[in-house]
C-alpha positions in Angstrom: 0.1 0.3 -0.1 1.0 3.6 -0.9 -0.2 6.8 0.3 0.2 10.3 -1.3 -1.8 13.1 -1.8 -2.7 14.4 -5.0 -4.7 17.0 -7.3 -6.6 15.9 -10.3 -8.6 18.1 -12.9 -11.7 17.1 -11.5 -10.9 17.0 -7.6 -9.0 19.7 -6.3 -7.0 17.3 -4.0 -7.5 14.0 -2.8 -5.5 11.0 -0.8 -4.6 8.6 -3.0 -4.5 5.3 -1.3 -2.7 2.5 -4.1 -3.0 -1.0 -3.3 -1.1 -4.3 -5.1 -4.8 -4.8 -6.9 -6.3 -1.5 -6.9 -6.0 2.4 -6.6 -8.4 4.2 -5.0 -8.9 8.2 -4.9 -10.9 10.0 -1.7 -11.9 13.7 -1.9 -13.9 16.3 -0.4 -12.4 16.6 2.5 -12.7 19.6 5.4 -9.5 19.6 6.4 -6.7 18.0 4.4 -3.8 17.9 6.5 -5.8 16.4 9.0 -7.5 13.7 7.0 -4.0 12.4 5.7 -2.4 12.5 8.5 -4.9 10.2 10.3 -4.8 7.9 7.2 -0.9 7.5 7.8 -1.6 6.9 11.1 -4.1 4.2 10.8 -2.4 2.6 8.2 0.8 2.9 10.4 -0.7 1.3 13.4 -2.3 -1.7 11.3 1.3 -2.5 9.4 3.1 -2.4 12.7 0.5 -4.3 14.2 0.2 -7.1 11.7 4.0 -7.6 11.4 5.4 -7.3 14.8 2.5 -8.5 17.3 4.8 -7.5 20.2 5.7 -4.2 19.1 2.4 -2.6 20.6 2.0 -5.1 23.1 1.4 -1.7 25.7 -0.6 0.0 23.8 -3.7 -1.8 24.4 -6.1 0.8 23.4 -4.8 0.0 19.9 -4.8 -3.8 20.2 -8.7 -3.3 19.6 -9.4 -1.2 16.3 -13.5 -1.2 16.7 -12.8 1.1 19.8 -10.1 3.3 17.6 -11.8 6.9 17.5 -10.3 9.9 16.1 -9.5 11.2 20.0 -7.6 8.6 20.6 -5.7 8.5 17.7 -5.2 12.5 18.3 -3.9 11.3 21.7 -1.6 8.5 20.6 0.2 10.9 18.4 1.0 12.9 21.0 2.1 9.7 23.1 4.4 9.0 20.6 6.0 12.8 20.5 6.4 13.0 23.9 8.0 9.5 24.1 10.4 10.7 21.1 10.9 14.1 22.3 11.9 13.6 26.2 12.9 9.8 25.7 11.1 8.0 27.7 9.8 4.3 28.5 8.0 2.7 26.1 5.7 1.7 28.7 4.9 5.6 30.0 0.9 6.2 29.7 0.4 10.0 28.6 -2.1 11.8 31.7 -2.1 15.1 31.0 -1.2 18.0 28.5 -1.3 21.4 29.6 0.1 25.0 28.9 1.8 26.6 31.4 5.0 28.9 31.8 8.2 27.8 34.2 9.9 30.3 36.1 13.6 30.1 34.1 16.1 31.5 36.8 18.9 31.4 34.5 16.5 34.0 32.2 15.0 35.9 35.2 11.3 35.0 33.4 8.6 32.6 33.3 9.3 30.7 29.9 6.0 29.7 28.3 5.0 25.8 26.7 3.2 22.5 27.6 3.6 20.5 30.5 3.0 17.0 29.7 2.5 14.1 32.7 3.0 11.0 32.4 3.3 7.5 34.7 6.9 8.4 36.0 7.6 11.6 34.6 6.8 15.6 34.8 7.8 17.1 31.4 8.1 20.5 30.1 8.6 22.0 26.8 9.1 25.6 25.5 6.9 26.6 22.4 10.0 26.5 20.3 11.0 22.9 20.3 14.4 22.8 22.0 14.9 25.9 23.4 14.3 24.9 26.9 13.1 21.7 27.9 12.7 20.2 31.4 12.5 16.6 32.5 11.2 15.7 36.3 10.7 11.8 37.6 8.2 11.8 40.0 11.0 9.4 41.9 12.6 12.5 42.8 10.0 14.7 43.8 8.8 15.3 47.5 6.0 17.4 46.8 3.2 18.8 44.4 1.5 22.2 46.3 -0.6 25.2 45.1 0.3 28.2 46.2 -1.8 31.4 46.7 -2.5 32.9 43.1 -2.0 36.4 42.4 -2.1 38.8 39.4 1.5 38.4 38.3 1.1 34.6 39.5 -2.0 33.1 38.7 -2.6 29.4 39.5 1.0 28.6 41.0 2.1 25.0 41.4 5.2 24.7 43.4 7.1 21.1 42.6 9.7 20.4 45.3 12.1 17.3 44.9 14.6 15.7 47.1 18.4 17.7 46.2 16.6 20.8 47.8 15.5 22.8 44.4 11.8 23.8 43.8 10.0 24.5 40.2 7.4 27.0 40.0 4.6 26.6 37.1 1.9 28.9 36.7 -0.8 29.7 34.3 -2.3 26.2 34.6 -6.0 25.2 33.7 -7.9 22.8 35.8 -5.0 23.2 38.5 -6.6 21.6 41.0 -7.7 18.4 38.9 -4.3 18.5 38.1 -2.6 18.8 41.2 -4.7 15.9 42.6 -4.1 13.4 39.9 -0.4 14.4 40.4 -0.2 13.6 43.9 -2.1 10.1 43.7 0.3 9.3 41.4 2.8 10.2 43.3 1.4 8.5 46.7 1.3 5.3 45.0 4.6 6.0 43.7 6.1 7.0 46.9 4.7 3.5 48.4 6.4 1.5 46.2 9.7 2.9 46.7 8.8 2.3 50.3 8.0 -1.4 50.3 10.3 -2.3 47.7 13.7 0.3 47.9 16.6 -1.0 49.9 17.4 -0.7 53.3 19.6 2.5 52.8 17.2 4.0 50.5 14.7 3.3 53.1 16.6 5.1 55.5 16.7 8.6 53.3 14.5 11.6 55.1 11.6 12.2 52.8 10.3 15.5 55.1 9.4 18.1 52.6 11.2 21.3 52.9 8.9 24.6 52.8 8.0 24.9 49.1 9.4 28.4 47.0 7.9 30.3 44.5 11.8 30.8 43.1 14.0 28.2 41.9 17.0 27.7 44.5 19.9 25.6 44.5 22.0 22.8 46.4 25.4 22.4 47.1 25.9 19.4 45.6 25.1 16.1 44.8 23.4 14.9 48.7 23.2 11.2 46.8 27.2 10.8 45.8 27.8 8.7 48.9 25.2 6.0 47.7 27.0 3.9 45.6 25.8 0.4 44.6 25.4 -2.9 46.7 28.8 -4.7 48.4 27.0 -7.7 46.6 29.1 -9.0 43.7 31.9 -6.0 44.2 34.5 -8.5 43.1 32.4 -9.4 39.9 30.7 -6.3 38.5 33.0 -3.3 38.3 32.9 -0.1 40.6 34.3 2.0 38.5 34.5 3.0 34.8 37.1 1.6 32.7 38.8 4.9 32.2 39.6 5.4 35.5 42.1 2.3 35.3 43.0 2.3 31.5 44.2 5.0 29.5 44.8 5.5 25.6 48.4 7.2 25.3 48.2 9.5 23.1 50.6 13.0 22.2 49.8 16.3 23.3 48.7 14.6 26.8 49.2 18.0 28.6 47.4 20.1 26.5 44.7 17.5 26.7 44.9 17.9 30.4 44.4 21.8 30.2 41.4 21.9 28.0 39.8 18.9 30.3 40.5 21.6 33.1 38.7 24.4 30.9 35.6 22.3 29.7 35.2 21.1 33.5 35.1 24.7 34.9 32.4 25.6 32.5 30.3 22.5 33.4 30.4 23.6 37.0 29.4 27.4 36.1 26.2 25.8 33.9 25.5 23.7 36.8 25.7 26.5 39.2 22.9 28.1 36.9 21.7 26.0 35.2 21.3 22.6 37.9 22.8 19.5 37.8 21.0 16.1 37.1 18.1 14.7 35.1 16.2 17.7 36.3 18.3 20.4 34.7 17.2 22.9 32.2 17.9 22.4 28.9 19.0 24.9 26.7 21.3 26.1 23.7 23.7 27.1 26.0 23.8 23.0 27.1 23.9 22.2 23.1 27.2 24.3 23.0 29.2 23.3 25.8 28.2 19.5 24.7 29.2 20.4 21.1 32.7 20.9 22.6 32.8 17.9 24.4 31.8 16.3 27.7 34.9 16.4 29.5 35.6 12.7 30.5 35.3 13.2 34.5 31.9 14.4 34.1 30.7 11.8 30.5 29.2 8.9 32.8 27.1 11.4 34.9 26.1 13.5 32.2 25.2 10.7 30.3 23.1 9.1 33.1 21.5 12.5 33.7 20.7 13.5 30.0 19.3 9.8 28.9 17.9 9.7 32.3 19.2 6.3 33.0 19.8 7.2 36.6 16.1 6.7 37.4 15.8 3.0 36.0 19.0 2.6 38.0 17.7 3.9 41.1 14.5 2.1 41.0 16.1 -1.4 40.2 18.5 -1.5 42.9 20.3 -4.9 42.6 18.5 -5.8 39.3 22.0 -5.9 37.5 23.9 -8.3 40.0 21.0 -10.8 40.1 20.7 -10.4 36.0 24.5 -11.3 36.1 24.0 -14.3 38.3 21.0 -15.6 36.3 22.8 -15.3 33.1 26.6 -16.2 33.2 26.9 -19.6 32.7 23.9 -19.7 30.2 24.6 -21.0 26.9 22.5 -19.7 23.7 22.7 -18.5 20.1 23.0 -14.9 21.9 25.8 -15.7 24.2 27.8 -17.6 21.3 27.4 -14.4 19.1 28.8 -11.9 22.1 31.7 -14.3 22.7 32.7 -14.3 19.0 32.6 -10.2 19.4 33.9 -9.9 22.3 37.4 -9.2 21.2 36.4 -7.0 18.3 34.7 -4.3 20.4 37.5 -1.3 20.0 40.0 -3.7 20.2 42.7 -0.6 19.7 41.9 0.2 23.5 43.9 -1.0 26.6 40.8 -1.3 28.2 39.8 -4.2 26.1 43.2 -6.0 25.7 42.4 -6.9 29.2 40.8 -9.5 30.8 39.0 -7.0 33.4 37.5 -5.0 30.2 36.5 -7.9 28.4 34.9 -9.7 31.8 33.0 -6.5 32.1 31.5 -6.2 28.6 30.6 -9.6 28.5 28.6 -9.6 31.7 26.4 -6.3 30.3 26.1 -7.6 26.9 25.1 -11.0 28.4 23.2 -9.6 31.3 20.9 -7.2 28.9 20.5 -10.5 26.2 18.8 -12.2 29.4 16.7 -9.2 30.1 15.4 -8.7 26.4 15.3 -11.8 24.7 13.3 -10.2 22.0 16.6 -8.6 21.3 18.6 -10.8 22.6 22.5 -9.3 21.1 23.0 -7.6 17.6 26.1 -6.6 15.9 27.0 -2.9 16.8 25.9 -3.6 20.7 29.5 -4.4 21.3 30.7 -1.2 20.3 28.1 0.8 22.1 28.6 -1.4 24.9 32.6 -1.1 24.9 32.3 2.9 24.8 29.9 2.9 27.4 31.8 1.0 30.2 34.6 3.2 29.3 32.7 6.2 30.7 30.2 4.9 33.4 30.3 2.2 35.8 29.3 -0.9 35.0 26.1 -1.2 36.2 25.5 2.2 35.1 26.7 1.0 32.0 24.0 -1.2 31.5 21.3 1.1 32.3 22.3 3.5 29.7 22.8 0.4 27.3 18.9 -0.1 28.3 17.7 2.9 27.6 19.6 3.5 23.8 18.2 0.1 22.9 14.6 0.3 23.9 13.7 4.0 24.3 16.5 6.0 22.4 17.2 3.9 19.5 13.7 1.7 19.0 13.4 -1.1 17.5 16.8 -0.8 15.7 18.0 -3.7 17.7 16.1 -6.4 16.7 16.2 -9.2 14.2 14.9 -6.9 11.4 16.6 -3.7 12.1 13.1 -2.3 11.0 14.2 1.1 13.1 17.2 1.7 10.9 15.7 0.8 7.8 13.0 3.5 8.6 15.3 6.2 9.4 17.9 5.1 6.3 14.6 6.0 4.4 13.7 9.2 6.3 17.7 10.2 5.9 17.0 10.1 2.2 14.3 12.7 2.0 15.9 14.4 4.1 18.7 14.7 1.6 16.5 15.6 -1.3 14.6 18.6 0.8 18.0 19.9 2.6 20.7 19.2 -0.2 18.2 19.4 -3.1 21.6 20.1 -5.4 23.2 17.0 -4.3 20.1 14.9 -4.8 20.0 16.3 -8.2 23.4 15.1 -9.2 23.2 11.8 -7.3 19.9 10.6 -8.5 20.0 7.3 -6.7 20.5 7.6 -2.8 20.5 4.4 -1.8 24.4 4.0 -2.0 24.8 7.3 0.3 21.8 5.5 2.4 23.4 2.3 2.6 26.9 4.3 3.6 25.5 6.3 6.1 23.5 2.6 7.5 26.8 2.4 10.2 26.3 6.1 10.9 23.2 5.3 12.6 23.8 2.1 14.0 27.1 2.9 15.6 26.4 6.0 16.2 29.4 7.0 14.0 31.4 4.9 16.6 32.7 2.7 13.6 33.7 5.6 11.2 35.2 8.2 13.0 38.3 8.5 15.4 37.6 7.5 18.6 37.7 10.8 20.4 35.8 12.7 17.6 33.1 10.0 18.1 32.7 10.2 21.5 31.9 14.0 21.2 29.1 12.7 18.7 27.9 9.9 21.5 27.9 13.4 23.7 25.6 14.7 21.1 23.6 12.3 21.3 23.0 11.8 24.8 21.5 15.2 24.5 19.8 15.5 21.2 18.8 11.9 20.3 18.3 10.5 16.6 18.2 14.3 15.7 21.8 14.8 16.4 22.7 11.9 13.8 20.3 13.0 11.3 22.2 16.5 11.7 25.3 15.6 11.2 25.2 13.0 8.5 23.9 16.3 6.6 26.4 18.2 7.8 29.0 15.2 6.4 27.1 15.0 3.1 27.1 18.6 2.6 30.9 19.1 3.4 31.4 16.9 0.5 28.6 17.8 -2.0 30.9 19.1 -4.5 32.6 15.6 -4.4 30.4 13.5 -4.4 28.2 15.1 -7.3 31.5 14.5 -9.5 31.9 11.0 -8.3 31.6 8.9 -11.3 30.5 5.6 -9.2 29.7 4.3 -5.4 33.3 3.0 -4.9 34.6 6.8 -5.3 31.5 8.2 -3.3 32.4 5.5 -0.4 36.2 6.5 -0.4 35.5 10.4 -0.7 33.3 9.5 2.5 35.4 7.5 4.6 38.3 9.9 3.7 36.6 12.6 5.2 35.6 10.9 8.2 39.4 9.5 9.2 40.2 13.2 9.3 37.7 14.2 11.4 39.7 15.3 14.9 39.5 17.2 18.2 41.4 20.7 19.1 44.4 18.8 20.0 44.7 17.3 16.2 47.1 18.0 13.7 45.8 20.3 11.2 47.5 18.7 8.0 47.2 14.8 7.5 50.2 13.2 7.4 50.4 10.7 4.7 50.8 7.1 5.8 54.5 5.7 6.0 54.1 2.7 3.6 53.0 5.6 1.1 55.4 7.3 -0.8 55.0 11.5 -1.9 53.6 10.5 -5.3 51.0 8.4 -3.7 50.0 11.4 -1.7 50.1 13.5 -4.9 47.9 11.6 -6.9 45.1 13.2 -8.1 42.6 10.4 -8.4 42.5 10.7 -4.3 40.5 13.5 -3.4 42.7 15.9 -0.6 41.1 15.9 2.2 41.6 18.6 4.8 41.7 18.3 9.0 38.3 19.2 9.9 37.8 20.0 14.0 34.4 17.6 15.6 33.5 20.4 17.1 33.1 22.9 14.1 31.2 19.9 12.1 28.9 19.6 14.9 28.3 23.6 15.0 27.7 23.4 11.6 25.8 20.8 11.7 23.2 23.0 14.5 23.4 25.9 12.3 22.6 24.6 8.7 20.1 21.7 10.1 19.3 22.3 13.6 15.9 23.9 12.5 14.9 19.9 12.3 12.6 19.4 14.9 11.6 15.6 16.5 8.0 16.5 15.5 9.1 16.3 11.7 11.2 13.1 12.6 8.0 11.2 13.8 5.8 12.5 11.0 8.6 11.2 8.4 9.4 8.0 10.3 5.5 7.3 10.2 5.4 8.1 6.2 8.4 5.9 5.6 7.9 2.8 8.2 4.8 2.1 6.0 7.0 1.5 2.8 9.8 -0.3 4.9 8.0 -2.4 6.5 6.0 -3.4 2.9 9.2 -3.9 1.6 10.4 -5.3 4.2 7.2 -8.3 3.7 7.5 -8.2 -0.2 11.7 -9.8 0.4 10.6 -12.4 3.0 7.8 -13.5 0.7 10.5 -14.0 -1.9 12.8 -15.5 0.5 10.0 -17.9 1.8 8.9 -18.9 -1.8 12.8 -19.1 -3.1 13.4 -21.7 -0.2 9.9 -23.8 -0.7 10.0 -23.7 -4.6 12.5 -26.3 -5.0 10.8 -29.3 -3.1 7.4 -28.8 -4.4 5.6 -28.9 -7.7 2.7 -26.4 -7.6 3.3 -23.5 -9.4 5.1 -19.9 -8.7 1.8 -17.9 -9.3 -0.3 -20.8 -6.9 2.3 -20.6 -4.4 2.8 -17.3 -3.7 -1.4 -17.0 -3.4 -1.1 -20.1 -1.1 1.9 -17.8 0.9 -1.1 -15.1 0.8 -3.6 -17.2 2.3 -1.3 -18.4 4.6 -0.1 -15.1 6.1 -3.7 -13.8 6.2 -5.2 -16.7 8.3 -2.6 -16.1 11.1 -3.5 -12.9 11.2 -7.3 -12.8 11.2 -6.6 -15.2 14.3 -4.4 -13.3 15.9 -6.0 -10.1 15.5 -9.4 -10.8 14.9 -10.1 -13.8 16.6 -8.7 -15.4 19.5 -5.3 -14.6 19.8 -4.3 -16.1 22.9 -2.9 -19.0 22.4 -1.3 -18.2 18.8 0.5 -15.3 20.3 1.4 -17.6 23.5 2.8 -20.3 20.9 4.6 -17.9 19.1 6.1 -16.0 22.0 7.0 -19.3 23.1 9.1 -20.8 19.7 10.7 -17.7 19.7 12.1 -17.6 23.0 12.7 -21.5 23.4 13.5 -23.1 20.3 13.7 -23.1 16.5 17.5 -22.8 16.6 18.3 -25.1 13.5 15.5 -22.9 11.9 16.1 -19.8 9.6 14.0 -16.5 9.9 12.6 -17.0 7.0 11.1 -20.2 8.3 9.7 -19.0 11.2 8.2 -15.6 10.1 4.5 -17.1 9.9 3.3 -20.1 11.8 -0.5 -21.4 11.9 -1.0 -22.6 15.3 -4.0 -26.1 15.7 -6.9 -24.0 15.3 -5.2 -21.8 12.7 -4.1 -24.7 10.7 -7.7 -26.7 11.0 -9.3 -23.2 9.1 -7.5 -23.1 6.3 -7.3 -26.8 5.8 -11.0 -26.7 5.7 -10.5 -24.2 2.6 -8.2 -26.1 1.0 -8.3 -30.0 1.1 -9.5 -30.8 -1.9 -11.6 -34.0 -0.8 -15.0 -33.2 0.5 -15.7 -34.4 3.6 -19.0 -36.2 5.1 -19.4 -34.7 7.9 -17.4 -32.1 10.1 -16.5 -33.7 13.1 -14.9 -36.1 11.1 -12.6 -33.7 8.9 -12.0 -31.8 11.8 -10.1 -35.0 13.0 -8.7 -35.3 10.2 -7.0 -31.6 10.4 -6.1 -32.5 14.1 -4.2 -35.5 12.6 -2.6 -33.8 10.3 -1.4 -31.0 12.0 0.6 -33.3 14.3 1.8 -35.3 11.6 3.2 -31.9 10.1 4.4 -30.6 13.5 7.4 -32.4 13.5 9.3 -30.7 15.9 6.7 -30.7 18.6 6.1 -26.5 18.9 2.1 -26.7 18.2 3.2 -24.8 15.1 3.5 -25.6 11.5 5.7 -23.7 9.3 4.3 -22.6 5.7 7.2 -24.7 4.3 5.6 -27.9 6.0 2.0 -26.5 5.0 3.4 -26.1 1.2 4.5 -29.8 1.1 1.4 -31.2 2.7 -0.4 -29.4 0.2 1.8 -30.2 -2.8 1.2 -33.8 -1.7 -2.4 -33.8 -2.2 -2.4 -31.6 -5.5 0.4 -32.4 -7.5 2.0 -35.7 -6.3 1.2 -39.5 -7.7 -1.4 -41.6 -6.4 1.0 -44.0 -4.0 2.1 -40.8 -2.1 -1.3 -39.5 -1.6 -2.1 -42.8 -0.2 0.8 -42.9 1.7 -0.4 -39.6 3.0 -3.5 -41.1 4.3 -2.3 -43.7 5.7 0.4 -41.9 7.6 -2.7 -40.3 9.2 -3.6 -43.6 10.6 -0.9 -44.6 12.8 0.8 -42.9 15.5 1.9 -40.4 16.2 -0.7 -38.5 13.4 -3.3 -40.8 15.2 -3.5 -40.7 19.5 -5.9 -42.0 21.9 -7.2 -38.6 23.0 -9.6 -38.3 19.5 -13.2 -38.6 19.8 -14.5 -42.0 19.4 -13.7 -43.5 22.5 -15.5 -46.9 20.8 -12.9 -47.4 18.2 -10.0 -45.5 19.5 -9.8 -47.1 23.3 -9.3 -50.5 22.5 -6.9 -52.2 24.3 -5.9 -53.6 20.4 -4.8 -50.4 19.2 -1.2 -49.8 20.3 0.0 -46.0 20.5 3.2 -46.9 21.8 4.5 -48.4 18.4 7.2 -45.6 17.2 7.2 -44.0 14.0 9.4 -46.1 12.3 10.4 -50.1 12.5 13.9 -50.7 12.9 14.6 -54.2 12.3 17.5 -56.2 13.3 18.9 -59.3 11.7 17.1 -61.1 14.1 14.0 -59.7 13.4 13.9 -61.1 9.8 13.9 -64.2 11.3 10.7 -63.9 12.8 9.1 -62.6 9.9 9.3 -65.6 7.4 5.7 -66.3 7.4 4.8 -62.9 6.4 3.9 -62.5 2.7 7.2 -62.8 0.0 5.7 -59.4 -1.1 6.0 -57.3 2.1 9.2 -59.3 3.3 10.9 -58.9 0.0 10.1 -55.4 0.6 11.5 -55.0 4.4 14.8 -56.9 3.0 15.3 -54.5 0.6 14.3 -51.6 2.6 17.1 -53.0 5.7 19.9 -53.3 2.7 19.8 -49.8 2.4 19.5 -48.9 5.7 22.5 -46.8 6.2 21.6 -44.9 3.0 19.7 -41.9 2.6 16.2 -43.6 1.9 12.8 -42.7 3.6 12.3 -46.1 6.1 9.6 -48.3 6.2 6.1 -47.0 7.4 4.8 -48.9 10.7 2.1 -51.5 10.5 -0.9 -50.8 10.6 -3.6 -52.7 13.0 -7.0 -53.3 12.5 -8.3 -50.0 14.7 -6.1 -48.5 12.7 -7.4 -49.9 9.5 -11.1 -49.2 10.4 -10.5 -45.7 10.8 -8.8 -45.5 7.0 -11.7 -47.0 5.8 -13.8 -44.2 7.7 -11.9 -41.6 6.0 -12.1 -43.2 2.6 -15.9 -43.4 2.7 -15.8 -39.8 4.2 -13.8 -39.0 0.9 -16.2 -39.9 -1.1 -19.6 -38.0 -0.5 -21.2 -35.7 -3.4 -18.6 -37.3 -5.5 -20.5 -37.6 -9.7 -19.3 -41.8 -8.8 -20.4 -42.2 -5.7 -21.8 -45.5 -5.8 -18.7 -46.9 -7.7 -16.7 -45.7 -5.2 -18.7 -47.2 -2.0 -18.5 -50.5 -4.0 -14.6 -50.3 -5.1 -14.0 -49.3 -1.2 -15.9 -52.3 -0.6 -14.4 -54.7 -2.4 -10.7 -53.3 -1.2 -11.7 -52.9 2.7 -12.9 -57.1 2.3 -9.7 -58.0 0.6 -7.4 -56.0 3.1 -9.1 -57.9 5.7 -8.2 -61.2 4.6 -4.8 -60.6 3.7 -4.5 -59.0 7.9 -6.5 -62.4 9.0 -4.2 -64.5 6.5 -0.7 -62.8 7.8 -2.3 -62.5 11.4 -2.7 -66.9 11.4 0.7 -67.4 10.0 2.1 -65.0 12.1 0.9 -66.1 15.6 2.1 -69.6 14.6 5.5 -68.7 13.6 5.4 -66.4 17.3 4.2 -69.5 19.0 7.4 -71.4 17.7 9.6 -68.5 18.4 8.2 -68.1 21.7 8.7 -71.8 22.7 12.6 -71.7 21.6 13.1 -68.5 23.4 11.6 -70.1 26.4 14.0 -73.2 26.7 17.5 -70.8 26.3 16.4 -68.1 28.8 15.4 -67.6 32.6 12.1 -67.4 33.7 12.3 -63.3 33.8 12.8 -63.7 30.3 10.7 -66.0 29.6 7.8 -63.5 30.9 8.9 -61.0 28.5 9.0 -62.9 25.3 5.4 -63.9 26.3 4.5 -60.4 26.1 6.5 -59.8 22.9 4.8 -62.6 21.5 1.3 -61.4 22.7 2.5 -58.1 20.9 3.7 -60.1 17.6 0.7 -61.6 17.0 -1.4 -58.6 16.5 -3.7 -58.4 12.9 -1.6 -55.8 11.0 -1.3 -55.0 7.4 1.4 -52.9 5.4 1.0 -49.6 3.1 2.5 -51.3 0.6 -0.7 -54.1 0.8 -3.1 -51.6 1.1 -1.8 -49.6 -1.6 -1.8 -53.0 -3.9 -5.5 -53.7 -2.8 -6.8 -49.9 -3.8 -4.8 -50.5 -7.1 -7.2 -53.4 -8.1 -9.9 -50.8 -8.2 -10.4 -48.2 -11.0 -12.7 -46.2 -9.6 -10.6 -45.9 -6.5 -7.7 -45.0 -8.9 -9.4 -42.6 -11.0 -10.4 -40.8 -8.0 -6.9 -40.3 -6.9 -5.6 -39.6 -10.1 -8.2 -37.1 -11.0 -6.6 -33.4 -11.2 -7.9 -30.7 -8.9 -8.1 -27.2 -10.1 -5.7 -25.8 -7.4 -6.5 -22.2 -9.0 -9.8 -22.3 -8.7 -9.7 -23.7 -4.9 -7.4 -20.6 -3.9 -10.2 -18.4 -5.0 -12.7 -19.9 -2.9 -10.2 -19.8 0.0 -9.9 -15.9 -0.5 -13.6 -15.3 -0.8 -14.1 -17.2 2.5 -11.0 -15.7 4.1 -13.0 -12.3 3.4 -15.9 -13.0 4.5 -14.4 -14.5 7.8 -12.6 -11.2 8.4 -15.7 -9.0 7.8 -18.1 -11.7 10.2 -15.4 -11.5 12.8 -15.2 -7.4 12.5 -18.7 -7.1 12.4 -18.9 -9.0 15.4 -16.5 -7.1 17.3 -18.4 -4.2 16.5 -21.3 -5.2 17.9 -19.8 -6.6 21.1 -18.1 -2.9 21.6 
């Protein structure tokens, strides 16, 4: 599906919706911008629900499509914007949005903007996004109180926090209701803290100071003495790795003086704007961040700017317990982690040492244990390494949580959808902000593919280390907006050379050379040639001369030229491009699935593609329009605990038992005599196809079954029917107790019969045809051939006959078929009786011989075996040979069935099924 706004001759402006089948246009809207936004939002929600069932697990209001209203969509859009702007946890629920003004002491005035309240935060943003941002975790709040209203300070509210600060908000509409709601959530949070906080935290004084109308400052961190628990101190590092491991770099003295200057600037800033999560974030802090955060403050500021400190505070002991649970466990994620440990900043001394490697292993393994849906993805090791350098180990873990789950949502998962969406957004931004470059380079996919690593690793993999860390500083302050801006600035700085490039390789070399020369203040102004290169190579005209670029200058340039890019614009672009990316991903997944299955089946490519669509639609119908509990549970369990041997394509869409039974009824080629028996056969087929016993059937397994029914020879169809009437497909739990619970029915028989040389002597009284077949199969036992099917007993054969009778109902040759199956049944029963008598006499002789040579206990066991061997049985070969004697049956099984027509009927049935479920949901809502 593709959405676009168009203008035509007949209609002034319309919304065009293009699907694979047709095109529709909608017009006559009172507000075109609002209508297009709603349609885009609905399409985005629908695709995210269909393609990622767990993606909207927390947005429960969106899981009931019939209850989605325009108001809910507006609230959801605001919520998504607030989560992105303040980079809050995805679980946060938005409660109130109110216009107000906050006293900003650094400006000596009140700043107008909007207040957003969620489960755990008070958030303020000035009217112009980015000018002033304030984030107050409720866990830091002591009291929220109303003050006396005056003409200068209408409807004031005072928010007092632990670090002896107070914030004043005025001009709040519905102040009483707002304060009451906030205090209710505050009391609930304080109660939880008193119940679950550690003993050391519970001793902290929670007395509320007298509220103030203006902002005042503390003398320093009141919580500095609070350090992590002593448990696992000798295992978990209590200091950042940078305190013990330093890189030897030239100009160390100059660097120290520069660090001292930056530290003084930050201390002055703390005095004026506050310190910690709740400091005022303005353009001044933006300039300080662009200079690079001093190493002594980097870990603290990363924790504050990302608010990972609140997560750490509310989860005391969580990381150490995760380390205990996760270390020693082996999984695919841990194997990938071990493989990448020594590839993480290999040139840094911290990761040439067992201490650094062990810390990195603990952080990555603990996160994979915390979030198995993500587990471990490449590039997480590089990011975690940098976090460990400047933050304590537990802090580094929570910083990694913040990046993976809040700041870069959907980046680190099995499909990397978030990164692909942002690449598509980046392409559009290039066209908008760098039109001359876009005109000279029409195909921007090359630049987009090059920039993918910029987004995944935050430039850590392409910039010199000290420069890349400055980019990470900006990322923690401005989020993904900083990466978009810097990426545009890099392309803008190289626009002329990129426009003149003749191929993708040259464009890649231009960008790589430029980024390699981006350094800090202490870097040399002119790069020197590598030692191995001679003068002629340095002056080669084919290699563009790259001048040194200072990282601070590049960051400032990105803010000056592209700083007007807002979070709201990015979120709107993401919403639009997510639709395209998810559809392209689905198309690729479908192509890969068909490519995987096509060599194994004879179904035409067109029909196989239609079957895939039916299979996927059936998965969605049950998951999103029907009872999704069992399907979702089975799917989640399969992803979490198994399928290590299956590819992602095979696991993408799978059907549970109810879903399979529904699709079975739509595509099975033979009519069923009764719904009960059709349901029984569907159950047996599912059990037979579910070879790994995960209660899910893959598309490959389903296609193989369908191919047997529609494209295979008669003997393969009979073979399939035969297997449906023996264990494991046939169980004791079926609906017909009179037949299935008979003691004559053996359900403990293995699927395959492995005959030893001694067993060959015991079957000498079998019919010669069966004996020869088994001997031939035994000779090829070690080869890659299909093993013989187990024998079928009398009760199982009766079920087999019952199935054949049910298949012939409503057939034009019904009478002839019934007569033919009666003849075959009689013939097979006679063969079974003959074999049963011969086997019984042979077994008695063998039992007597064994009884003479064995001890009494062994004789009893042999007697039991003889009883089992004397059971009435027939083989697959005997049944097939008997069926071939009746031409009516041969014609029935060899008669071609139009799969194309069956698929068309199934599509129509699925459509009506969805419509009926939707109507039912609307009636109950």
